[in-house]
N, CA and C atoms as an extended XYZ file, in Angstrom:
477
Properties=species:S:1:pos:R:3:atomname:S:1:resname:S:1:resid:I:1 pbc="F F F"
N      -176.086     -111.638      -76.113 N   MET     1
C      -177.348     -110.950      -76.297 CA  MET     1
C      -177.561     -110.078      -74.976 C   MET     1
N      -178.036     -108.879      -75.166 N   VAL     2
C      -178.367     -107.975      -74.172 CA  VAL     2
C      -179.762     -108.390      -73.529 C   VAL     2
N      -179.786     -108.385      -72.278 N   ASP     3
C      -181.107     -108.616      -71.544 CA  ASP     3
C      -181.948     -107.330      -71.749 C   ASP     3
N      -182.993     -107.428      -72.535 N   PRO     4
C      -183.745     -106.210      -72.877 CA  PRO     4
C      -184.506     -105.556      -71.666 C   PRO     4
N      -184.672     -106.311      -70.588 N   LEU     5
C      -185.230     -105.773      -69.404 CA  LEU     5
C      -184.219     -105.052      -68.443 C   LEU     5
N      -183.001     -105.027      -68.736 N   THR     6
C      -182.057     -104.314      -68.017 CA  THR     6
C      -181.688     -102.984      -68.687 C   THR     6
N      -182.214     -102.759      -69.685 N   VAL     7
C      -181.904     -101.460      -70.543 CA  VAL     7
C      -182.476     -100.356      -69.714 C   VAL     7
N      -181.798      -99.204      -69.621 N   ALA     8
C      -182.330      -98.048      -68.864 CA  ALA     8
C      -183.607      -97.567      -69.557 C   ALA     8
N      -184.565      -96.895      -68.747 N   PRO     9
C      -185.758      -96.507      -69.376 CA  PRO     9
C      -185.465      -95.280      -70.272 C   PRO     9
N      -186.467      -95.110      -71.147 N   ALA    10
C      -186.540      -93.894      -71.949 CA  ALA    10
C      -186.576      -92.684      -71.019 C   ALA    10
N      -186.151      -91.481      -71.441 N   PRO    11
C      -186.163      -90.416      -70.453 CA  PRO    11
C      -187.747      -90.266      -70.065 C   PRO    11
N      -187.866      -89.966      -68.780 N   ILE    12
C      -189.272      -89.860      -68.196 CA  ILE    12
C      -189.944      -88.587      -68.832 C   ILE    12
N      -191.130      -88.861      -69.159 N   ALA    13
C      -192.009      -87.732      -69.610 CA  ALA    13
C      -193.365      -87.847      -68.945 C   ALA    13
N      -193.835      -86.805      -68.241 N   PRO    14
C      -195.083      -86.867      -67.589 CA  PRO    14
C      -196.147      -86.992      -68.689 C   PRO    14
N      -197.109      -87.814      -68.388 N   LEU    15
C      -198.258      -87.873      -69.321 CA  LEU    15
C      -199.483      -87.193      -68.789 C   LEU    15
N      -200.411      -86.689      -69.636 N   PRO    16
C      -201.589      -86.045      -69.121 CA  PRO    16
C      -202.538      -86.989      -68.542 C   PRO    16
N      -203.517      -86.589      -67.769 N   PHE    17
C      -204.580      -87.417      -67.233 CA  PHE    17
C      -205.490      -88.048      -68.147 C   PHE    17
N      -205.251      -87.631      -69.451 N   GLY    18
C      -206.169      -88.061      -70.555 CA  GLY    18
C      -206.944      -89.405      -70.348 C   GLY    18
N      -208.100      -89.556      -70.866 N   GLU    19
C      -208.854      -90.782      -70.662 CA  GLU    19
C      -208.870      -91.512      -71.961 C   GLU    19
N      -208.021      -91.390      -72.823 N   SER    20
C      -207.971      -92.157      -74.040 CA  SER    20
C      -207.116      -93.391      -73.783 C   SER    20
N      -207.438      -94.594      -74.388 N   PRO    21
C      -206.752      -95.762      -74.164 CA  PRO    21
C      -205.247      -95.659      -74.494 C   PRO    21
N      -204.919      -94.794      -75.545 N   LEU    22
C      -203.500      -94.642      -75.894 CA  LEU    22
C      -203.389      -93.082      -75.998 C   LEU    22
N      -202.469      -92.587      -75.283 N   ILE    23
C      -202.190      -91.210      -75.262 CA  ILE    23
C      -201.369      -90.911      -76.460 C   ILE    23
N      -201.691      -89.914      -77.262 N   PRO    24
C      -201.103      -89.544      -78.546 CA  PRO    24
C      -199.602      -89.585      -78.597 C   PRO    24
N      -198.901      -89.010      -77.551 N   HIS    25
C      -197.454      -88.965      -77.645 CA  HIS    25
C      -196.800      -90.235      -76.994 C   HIS    25
N      -197.532      -91.200      -76.534 N   LEU    26
C      -196.973      -92.396      -76.086 CA  LEU    26
C      -196.307      -93.144      -77.219 C   LEU    26
N      -195.096      -93.598      -76.987 N   PRO    27
C      -194.475      -94.244      -78.160 CA  PRO    27
C      -195.203      -95.480      -78.671 C   PRO    27
N      -195.102      -95.703      -79.961 N   ALA    28
C      -195.809      -96.869      -80.577 CA  ALA    28
C      -195.123      -98.121      -80.000 C   ALA    28
N      -195.954      -99.042      -79.449 N   SER    29
C      -195.450     -100.260      -78.824 CA  SER    29
C      -196.280     -101.437      -79.294 C   SER    29
N      -195.663     -102.642      -79.336 N   ASP    30
C      -196.509     -103.822      -79.532 CA  ASP    30
C      -197.292     -104.268      -78.292 C   ASP    30
N      -196.793     -103.857      -77.077 N   LEU    31
C      -197.557     -104.195      -75.897 CA  LEU    31
C      -197.601     -102.874      -75.052 C   LEU    31
N      -198.724     -102.626      -74.395 N   VAL    32
C      -198.784     -101.504      -73.389 CA  VAL    32
C      -199.459     -102.108      -72.085 C   VAL    32
N      -198.766     -101.688      -71.014 N   ALA    33
C      -199.194     -102.188      -69.610 CA  ALA    33
C      -199.314     -100.882      -68.774 C   ALA    33
N      -200.064     -101.017      -67.749 N   SER    34
C      -200.349      -99.856      -66.950 CA  SER    34
C      -200.360     -100.399      -65.373 C   SER    34
N      -199.778      -99.522      -64.565 N   GLY    35
C      -199.739     -100.013      -63.173 CA  GLY    35
C      -199.669      -98.797      -62.148 C   GLY    35
N      -199.419      -99.070      -60.872 N   LEU    36
C      -199.350      -98.098      -59.918 CA  LEU    36
C      -198.061      -98.230      -59.082 C   LEU    36
N      -197.398      -96.967      -58.773 N   PHE    37
C      -196.419      -96.900      -57.674 CA  PHE    37
C      -197.350      -96.609      -56.514 C   PHE    37
N      -197.767      -97.650      -55.788 N   LEU    38
C      -198.693      -97.499      -54.781 CA  LEU    38
C      -197.998      -97.226      -53.359 C   LEU    38
N      -198.237      -96.050      -52.799 N   ARG    39
C      -197.624      -95.715      -51.501 CA  ARG    39
C      -198.801      -95.817      -50.477 C   ARG    39
N      -198.372      -96.344      -49.259 N   HIS    40
C      -199.335      -96.348      -48.099 CA  HIS    40
C      -199.410      -94.906      -47.571 C   HIS    40
N      -200.730      -94.479      -47.180 N   ALA    41
C      -200.964      -93.139      -46.721 CA  ALA    41
C      -200.296      -92.859      -45.408 C   ALA    41
N      -200.175      -93.894      -44.522 N   ASP    42
C      -199.818      -93.666      -43.154 CA  ASP    42
C      -198.176      -93.719      -42.990 C   ASP    42
N      -197.499      -94.159      -43.937 N   LYS    43
C      -196.045      -94.220      -43.916 CA  LYS    43
C      -195.375      -94.332      -45.241 C   LYS    43
N      -194.242      -93.868      -45.356 N   PRO    44
C      -193.530      -93.896      -46.626 CA  PRO    44
C      -193.124      -95.288      -47.083 C   PRO    44
N      -194.050      -96.075      -47.409 N   ARG    45
C      -193.948      -97.560      -47.912 CA  ARG    45
C      -194.589      -97.675      -49.344 C   ARG    45
N      -193.968      -98.378      -50.089 N   TRP    46
C      -194.642      -98.742      -51.481 CA  TRP    46
C      -194.778     -100.217      -51.523 C   TRP    46
N      -195.966     -100.605      -52.231 N   LEU    47
C      -196.378     -102.020      -52.373 CA  LEU    47
C      -195.530     -102.642      -53.422 C   LEU    47
N      -194.905     -103.680      -53.026 N   LEU    48
C      -194.278     -104.682      -54.114 CA  LEU    48
C      -194.949     -106.080      -54.008 C   LEU    48
N      -195.097     -106.650      -55.198 N   LEU    49
C      -195.569     -108.013      -55.312 CA  LEU    49
C      -194.558     -108.894      -55.934 C   LEU    49
N      -194.419     -110.143      -55.403 N   ARG    50
C      -193.507     -111.004      -56.105 CA  ARG    50
C      -194.298     -112.031      -56.955 C   ARG    50
N      -193.879     -112.104      -58.249 N   ALA    51
C      -194.506     -112.909      -59.222 CA  ALA    51
C      -194.333     -114.429      -58.990 C   ALA    51
N      -195.392     -115.139      -58.967 N   THR    52
C      -195.294     -116.511      -58.745 CA  THR    52
C      -194.494     -117.275      -59.836 C   THR    52
N      -194.683     -116.815      -61.052 N   LYS    53
C      -194.062     -117.447      -62.215 CA  LYS    53
C      -192.552     -117.302      -62.288 C   LYS    53
N      -192.029     -116.103      -62.007 N   HIS    54
C      -190.615     -116.064      -62.129 CA  HIS    54
C      -189.881     -115.454      -60.888 C   HIS    54
N      -190.650     -115.249      -59.856 N   GLY    55
C      -190.114     -114.788      -58.542 CA  GLY    55
C      -189.526     -113.441      -58.461 C   GLY    55
N      -189.821     -112.461      -59.457 N   GLU    56
C      -189.346     -111.185      -59.387 CA  GLU    56
C      -190.328     -110.327      -58.671 C   GLU    56
N      -189.769     -109.259      -58.017 N   TRP    57
C      -190.675     -108.280      -57.469 CA  TRP    57
C      -191.014     -107.101      -58.373 C   TRP    57
N      -192.146     -106.589      -58.280 N   GLY    58
C      -192.572     -105.512      -59.040 CA  GLY    58
C      -193.829     -104.895      -58.450 C   GLY    58
N      -194.298     -103.836      -59.096 N   PHE    59
C      -195.468     -103.091      -58.712 CA  PHE    59
C      -196.759     -103.656      -59.360 C   PHE    59
N      -197.881     -103.389      -58.705 N   PRO    60
C      -199.169     -103.851      -59.397 CA  PRO    60
C      -199.276     -103.236      -60.837 C   PRO    60
N      -199.413     -104.115      -61.770 N   LYS    61
C      -199.562     -103.692      -63.219 CA  LYS    61
C      -199.994     -104.780      -64.070 C   LYS    61
N      -200.475     -104.421      -65.322 N   GLY    62
C      -200.899     -105.463      -66.178 CA  GLY    62
C      -201.204     -104.827      -67.623 C   GLY    62
N      -201.603     -105.664      -68.522 N   HIS    63
C      -201.836     -105.273      -69.888 CA  HIS    63
C      -203.189     -104.677      -69.984 C   HIS    63
N      -203.227     -103.756      -70.898 N   VAL    64
C      -204.461     -102.975      -71.163 CA  VAL    64
C      -205.400     -103.819      -71.888 C   VAL    64
N      -206.641     -103.847      -71.476 N   ASP    65
C      -207.777     -104.611      -72.162 CA  ASP    65
C      -208.342     -103.728      -73.271 C   ASP    65
N      -208.852     -104.348      -74.383 N   PRO    66
C      -209.485     -103.578      -75.438 CA  PRO    66
C      -210.443     -102.536      -74.904 C   PRO    66
N      -210.434     -101.275      -75.276 N   GLY    67
C      -211.405     -100.358      -74.901 CA  GLY    67
C      -211.217      -99.726      -73.460 C   GLY    67
N      -210.171     -100.086      -72.853 N   GLU    68
C      -209.843      -99.743      -71.522 CA  GLU    68
C      -208.832      -98.528      -71.496 C   GLU    68
N      -209.018      -97.552      -70.615 N   THR    69
C      -207.971      -96.495      -70.574 CA  THR    69
C      -206.730      -96.894      -69.617 C   THR    69
N      -205.778      -96.145      -69.806 N   LEU    70
C      -204.516      -96.564      -69.035 CA  LEU    70
C      -204.872      -96.463      -67.471 C   LEU    70
N      -205.612      -95.501      -67.064 N   ILE    71
C      -205.840      -95.429      -65.602 CA  ILE    71
C      -206.899      -96.451      -65.200 C   ILE    71
N      -207.833      -96.819      -66.073 N   GLN    72
C      -208.709      -97.918      -65.709 CA  GLN    72
C      -207.885      -99.313      -65.536 C   GLN    72
N      -206.929      -99.389      -66.418 N   THR    73
C      -206.059     -100.662      -66.394 CA  THR    73
C      -205.306     -100.719      -65.051 C   THR    73
N      -204.627      -99.567      -64.661 N   ALA    74
C      -203.906      -99.559      -63.450 CA  ALA    74
C      -204.750      -99.913      -62.271 C   ALA    74
N      -205.995      -99.281      -62.181 N   LEU    75
C      -206.857      -99.426      -61.090 CA  LEU    75
C      -207.390     -100.954      -61.026 C   LEU    75
N      -207.714     -101.557      -62.276 N   ARG    76
C      -208.228     -102.848      -62.289 CA  ARG    76
C      -207.197     -103.871      -61.828 C   ARG    76
N      -205.950     -103.681      -62.354 N   GLU    77
C      -204.899     -104.617      -62.048 CA  GLU    77
C      -204.562     -104.580      -60.603 C   GLU    77
N      -204.570     -103.438      -59.923 N   CYS    78
C      -204.300     -103.329      -58.470 CA  CYS    78
C      -205.363     -104.061      -57.816 C   CYS    78
N      -206.645     -103.881      -58.029 N   ALA    79
C      -207.653     -104.560      -57.401 CA  ALA    79
C      -207.542     -106.052      -57.598 C   ALA    79
N      -207.240     -106.535      -58.796 N   GLU    80
C      -207.208     -107.978      -59.123 CA  GLU    80
C      -205.993     -108.606      -58.555 C   GLU    80
N      -204.807     -107.924      -58.470 N   GLU    81
C      -203.566     -108.549      -58.116 CA  GLU    81
C      -203.371     -108.534      -56.544 C   GLU    81
N      -203.826     -107.488      -55.945 N   CYS    82
C      -203.626     -107.442      -54.432 CA  CYS    82
C      -204.877     -107.089      -53.635 C   CYS    82
N      -206.074     -107.001      -54.227 N   GLY    83
C      -207.243     -106.676      -53.541 CA  GLY    83
C      -207.417     -105.316      -52.968 C   GLY    83
N      -206.681     -104.354      -53.503 N   ILE    84
C      -206.731     -102.993      -53.056 CA  ILE    84
C      -207.467     -102.139      -54.166 C   ILE    84
N      -208.692     -101.639      -53.879 N   ALA    85
C      -209.427     -100.937      -54.839 CA  ALA    85
C      -209.592      -99.380      -54.327 C   ALA    85
N      -209.455      -99.133      -53.117 N   MET    86
C      -209.584      -97.754      -52.639 CA  MET    86
C      -208.147      -97.088      -52.857 C   MET    86
N      -208.058      -96.358      -53.924 N   VAL    87
C      -206.829      -95.826      -54.306 CA  VAL    87
C      -206.985      -94.398      -54.701 C   VAL    87
N      -206.066      -93.471      -54.325 N   GLU    88
C      -206.055      -92.033      -54.817 CA  GLU    88
C      -204.950      -91.820      -55.808 C   GLU    88
N      -205.295      -91.462      -57.055 N   ILE    89
C      -204.184      -91.091      -57.883 CA  ILE    89
C      -203.639      -89.760      -57.591 C   ILE    89
N      -202.388      -89.619      -57.512 N   LEU    90
C      -201.677      -88.443      -56.999 CA  LEU    90
C      -201.279      -87.446      -58.061 C   LEU    90
N      -201.190      -87.917      -59.346 N   GLY    91
C      -200.610      -86.986      -60.344 CA  GLY    91
C      -200.519      -87.649      -61.645 C   GLY    91
N      -199.956      -87.067      -62.617 N   PRO    92
C      -199.799      -87.675      -63.890 CA  PRO    92
C      -198.813      -88.891      -63.895 C   PRO    92
N      -199.010      -89.782      -64.786 N   PRO    93
C      -198.101      -90.947      -64.870 CA  PRO    93
C      -196.752      -90.660      -65.538 C   PRO    93
N      -195.895      -91.580      -65.274 N   VAL    94
C      -194.645      -91.615      -66.008 CA  VAL    94
C      -194.517      -92.988      -66.859 C   VAL    94
N      -193.641      -93.122      -67.780 N   TYR    95
C      -193.700      -94.323      -68.548 CA  TYR    95
C      -192.192      -94.712      -68.936 C   TYR    95
N      -192.059      -95.948      -69.218 N   THR    96
C      -190.746      -96.358      -69.840 CA  THR    96
C      -191.077      -97.251      -71.039 C   THR    96
N      -190.309      -97.230      -72.011 N   THR    97
C      -190.497      -98.085      -73.240 CA  THR    97
C      -189.185      -98.908      -73.467 C   THR    97
N      -189.325     -100.171      -73.656 N   TYR    98
C      -188.089     -101.023      -73.792 CA  TYR    98
C      -188.395     -102.094      -74.677 C   TYR    98
N      -187.216     -102.713      -75.194 N   GLN    99
C      -187.284     -103.797      -76.118 CA  GLN    99
C      -187.230     -105.169      -75.391 C   GLN    99
N      -188.190     -106.020      -75.701 N   MET   100
C      -188.276     -107.293      -75.142 CA  MET   100
C      -187.720     -108.319      -76.073 C   MET   100
N      -187.718     -109.567      -75.684 N   ALA   101
C      -187.111     -110.644      -76.611 CA  ALA   101
C      -187.952     -110.733      -77.816 C   ALA   101
N      -187.315     -110.988      -79.010 N   GLY   102
C      -188.031     -111.127      -80.160 CA  GLY   102
C      -188.400     -109.818      -80.799 C   GLY   102
N      -187.816     -108.761      -80.465 N   ARG   103
C      -188.023     -107.431      -81.043 CA  ARG   103
C      -189.357     -106.756      -80.717 C   ARG   103
N      -189.952     -107.378      -79.647 N   ILE   104
C      -191.235     -106.803      -79.171 CA  ILE   104
C      -190.988     -105.513      -78.386 C   ILE   104
N      -191.693     -104.472      -78.672 N   THR   105
C      -191.513     -103.211      -77.778 CA  THR   105
C      -192.609     -103.109      -76.876 C   THR   105
N      -192.280     -102.803      -75.592 N   LYS   106
C      -193.298     -102.752      -74.572 CA  LYS   106
C      -193.174     -101.309      -73.947 C   LYS   106
N      -194.318     -100.744      -73.733 N   THR   107
C      -194.328      -99.502      -72.822 CA  THR   107
C      -195.199      -99.766      -71.633 C   THR   107
N      -194.646      -99.429      -70.470 N   THR   108
C      -195.349      -99.530      -69.301 CA  THR   108
C      -195.463      -98.145      -68.618 C   THR   108
N      -196.707      -97.925      -68.164 N   VAL   109
C      -197.115      -96.584      -67.652 CA  VAL   109
C      -197.456      -96.887      -66.088 C   VAL   109
N      -196.826      -96.032      -65.299 N   TYR   110
C      -197.063      -95.979      -63.881 CA  TYR   110
C      -197.670      -94.714      -63.437 C   TYR   110
N      -198.873      -94.872      -62.640 N   TYR   111
C      -199.357      -93.717      -61.966 CA  TYR   111
C      -199.007      -93.658      -60.451 C   TYR   111
N      -198.648      -92.403      -60.045 N   PRO   112
C      -198.426      -92.306      -58.468 CA  PRO   112
C      -199.778      -92.431      -57.743 C   PRO   112
N      -199.816      -93.300      -56.771 N   ALA   113
C      -201.048      -93.432      -56.095 CA  ALA   113
C      -200.783      -93.672      -54.629 C   ALA   113
N      -201.889      -93.564      -53.840 N   MET   114
C      -201.880      -93.670      -52.391 CA  MET   114
C      -203.148      -94.405      -51.938 C   MET   114
N      -202.941      -95.246      -50.858 N   THR   115
C      -204.017      -95.936      -50.245 CA  THR   115
C      -203.797      -96.001      -48.784 C   THR   115
N      -204.974      -96.079      -48.054 N   ALA   116
C      -204.916      -96.275      -46.681 CA  ALA   116
C      -205.080      -97.733      -46.258 C   ALA   116
N      -205.345      -98.528      -47.328 N   THR   117
C      -205.553     -100.040      -47.049 CA  THR   117
C      -204.142     -100.656      -46.820 C   THR   117
N      -204.022     -101.438      -45.755 N   SER   118
C      -202.722     -102.240      -45.472 CA  SER   118
C      -202.857     -103.663      -45.881 C   SER   118
N      -204.103     -104.332      -45.723 N   ALA   119
C      -204.242     -105.661      -46.016 CA  ALA   119
C      -204.162     -105.982      -47.446 C   ALA   119
N      -203.428     -106.970      -47.845 N   VAL   120
C      -203.217     -107.366      -49.299 CA  VAL   120
C      -203.793     -108.784      -49.394 C   VAL   120
N      -204.605     -108.938      -50.418 N   GLU   121
C      -205.081     -110.213      -50.825 CA  GLU   121
C      -204.655     -110.668      -52.178 C   GLU   121
N      -203.679     -111.398      -52.233 N   LEU   122
C      -202.967     -111.772      -53.403 CA  LEU   122
C      -203.817     -112.654      -54.325 C   LEU   122
N      -203.673     -112.368      -55.699 N   SER   123
C      -204.119     -113.431      -56.660 CA  SER   123
C      -203.044     -114.432      -56.824 C   SER   123
N      -203.475     -115.459      -57.684 N   ALA   124
C      -202.556     -116.526      -58.016 CA  ALA   124
C      -201.321     -116.032      -58.769 C   ALA   124
N      -201.376     -114.890      -59.349 N   GLU   125
C      -200.077     -114.343      -60.058 CA  GLU   125
C      -198.981     -114.059      -59.231 C   GLU   125
N      -199.248     -113.770      -57.946 N   HIS   126
C      -198.225     -113.489      -56.883 CA  HIS   126
C      -198.189     -114.318      -55.745 C   HIS   126
N      -197.068     -114.534      -55.097 N   ASP   127
C      -196.978     -115.387      -53.939 CA  ASP   127
C      -196.568     -114.562      -52.630 C   ASP   127
N      -196.157     -113.298      -52.839 N   ARG   128
C      -195.810     -112.551      -51.677 CA  ARG   128
C      -196.006     -110.979      -51.952 C   ARG   128
N      -196.379     -110.411      -50.933 N   ALA   129
C      -196.569     -108.913      -50.954 CA  ALA   129
C      -195.725     -108.275      -49.830 C   ALA   129
N      -195.174     -107.093      -50.072 N   GLN   130
C      -194.415     -106.422      -49.019 CA  GLN   130
C      -194.485     -104.902      -49.198 C   GLN   130
N      -194.821     -104.116      -48.085 N   TRP   131
C      -194.807     -102.692      -48.112 CA  TRP   131
C      -193.333     -102.336      -47.758 C   TRP   131
N      -192.658     -101.609      -48.718 N   CYS   132
C      -191.290     -101.401      -48.517 CA  CYS   132
C      -190.734      -99.975      -48.602 C   CYS   132
N      -189.811      -99.623      -47.749 N   ALA   133
C      -189.301      -98.248      -47.897 CA  ALA   133
C      -188.685      -98.039      -49.184 C   ALA   133
N      -188.574      -96.839      -49.633 N   ALA   134
C      -187.954      -96.509      -50.960 CA  ALA   134
C      -186.628      -97.155      -51.229 C   ALA   134
N      -185.690      -97.187      -50.205 N   ASP   135
C      -184.377      -97.860      -50.444 CA  ASP   135
C      -184.520      -99.364      -50.670 C   ASP   135
N      -185.481      -99.983      -50.078 N   GLU   136
C      -185.720     -101.386      -50.142 CA  GLU   136
C      -186.367     -101.744      -51.503 C   GLU   136
N      -187.285     -100.791      -51.973 N   VAL   137
C      -187.819     -101.026      -53.259 CA  VAL   137
C      -186.655     -101.102      -54.345 C   VAL   137
N      -185.829     -100.210      -54.199 N   GLY   138
C      -184.624     -100.189      -55.224 CA  GLY   138
C      -183.801     -101.472      -55.141 C   GLY   138
N      -183.687     -102.080      -53.983 N   SER   139
C      -182.853     -103.302      -53.794 CA  SER   139
C      -183.704     -104.587      -54.240 C   SER   139
N      -184.946     -104.521      -54.142 N   ARG   140
C      -185.791     -105.715      -54.475 CA  ARG   140
C      -186.072     -105.860      -56.047 C   ARG   140
N      -186.272     -104.671      -56.668 N   LEU   141
C      -186.589     -104.771      -58.172 CA  LEU   141
C      -185.433     -105.342      -58.915 C   LEU   141
N      -185.713     -106.165      -59.880 N   ALA   142
C      -184.761     -106.863      -60.651 CA  ALA   142
C      -184.185     -106.085      -61.862 C   ALA   142
N      -184.858     -105.158      -62.356 N   HIS   143
C      -184.533     -104.439      -63.580 CA  HIS   143
C      -184.054     -103.016      -63.281 C   HIS   143
N      -182.883     -102.716      -63.575 N   PRO   144
C      -182.320     -101.272      -63.383 CA  PRO   144
C      -183.208     -100.301      -63.884 C   PRO   144
N      -183.841     -100.471      -65.087 N   GLY   145
C      -184.545      -99.428      -65.728 CA  GLY   145
C      -185.843      -99.131      -64.857 C   GLY   145
N      -186.437     -100.149      -64.199 N   LEU   146
C      -187.608      -99.849      -63.340 CA  LEU   146
C      -187.085      -99.173      -62.001 C   LEU   146
N      -185.851      -99.542      -61.563 N   VAL   147
C      -185.433      -98.780      -60.419 CA  VAL   147
C      -185.199      -97.351      -60.773 C   VAL   147
N      -184.657      -97.053      -61.831 N   ALA   148
C      -184.341      -95.716      -62.237 CA  ALA   148
C      -185.669      -94.892      -62.477 C   ALA   148
N      -186.680      -95.551      -62.992 N   LEU   149
C      -188.064      -94.884      -63.130 CA  LEU   149
C      -188.640      -94.547      -61.827 C   LEU   149
N      -188.547      -95.513      -60.911 N   PHE   150
C      -189.076      -95.315      -59.553 CA  PHE   150
C      -188.323      -94.223      -58.798 C   PHE   150
N      -187.047      -94.108      -58.847 N   ARG   151
C      -186.251      -93.115      -58.224 CA  ARG   151
C      -186.551      -91.729      -58.867 C   ARG   151
N      -186.737      -91.625      -60.135 N   GLN   152
C      -187.021      -90.465      -60.822 CA  GLN   152
C      -188.462      -89.950      -60.391 C   GLN   152
N      -189.337      -90.854      -60.403 N   ALA   153
C      -190.677      -90.663      -59.863 CA  ALA   153
C      -190.692      -90.065      -58.378 C   ALA   153
N      -189.844      -90.537      -57.540 N   LEU   154
C      -189.787      -90.051      -56.178 CA  LEU   154
C      -189.390      -88.630      -56.167 C   LEU   154
N      -188.471      -88.228      -57.124 N   ARG   155
C      -187.988      -86.825      -57.128 CA  ARG   155
C      -189.083      -85.912      -57.776 C   ARG   155
N      -189.874      -86.419      -58.731 N   ASP   156
C      -190.877      -85.617      -59.370 CA  ASP   156
C      -192.245      -85.511      -58.592 C   ASP   156
N      -192.517      -86.483      -57.740 N   TRP   157
C      -193.809      -86.457      -57.082 CA  TRP   157
C      -193.665      -86.194      -55.681 C   TRP   157
N      -194.655      -85.397      -55.063 N   PRO   158
C      -194.642      -85.085      -53.659 CA  PRO   158
C      -195.030      -86.360      -52.843 C   PRO   158
N      -194.154      -87.160      -52.469 N   CYS   159
C      -194.499      -88.439      -51.769 CA  CYS   159
C      -194.197      -88.247      -50.278 C   CYS   159
């Protein structure tokens, strides 16, 4: 059986800043999550969080609550997971859609963002946080599709 989380992401498509919970051209999915590729303002470092449950590193993100927009989700999840609420969104998001176990389709949307906040206050969902250079981000992420999405984002966004 193919590990659904190692499948390469769908081609990156920039999304508008729209304030609808579901952007019309977003692929139909069983699950939708939204998060941030969060860069520190003073240095080229991105925030990674290690999940307590499975020990994998990833970016701040989470599932969209009913009535919530994608950007609201990304900002809420960042504040909840790492205590950083002062964030500047730098541009339109990118997304990836992939198949999970049990034929569940998941779309995850990431916004490019920046913060001047260095201190991280972790929620119980994560046991470690690290500000990482771009190369280190690529080596810490467990899923090649997410690595490819992040690398493409670095080419597309003025970071």
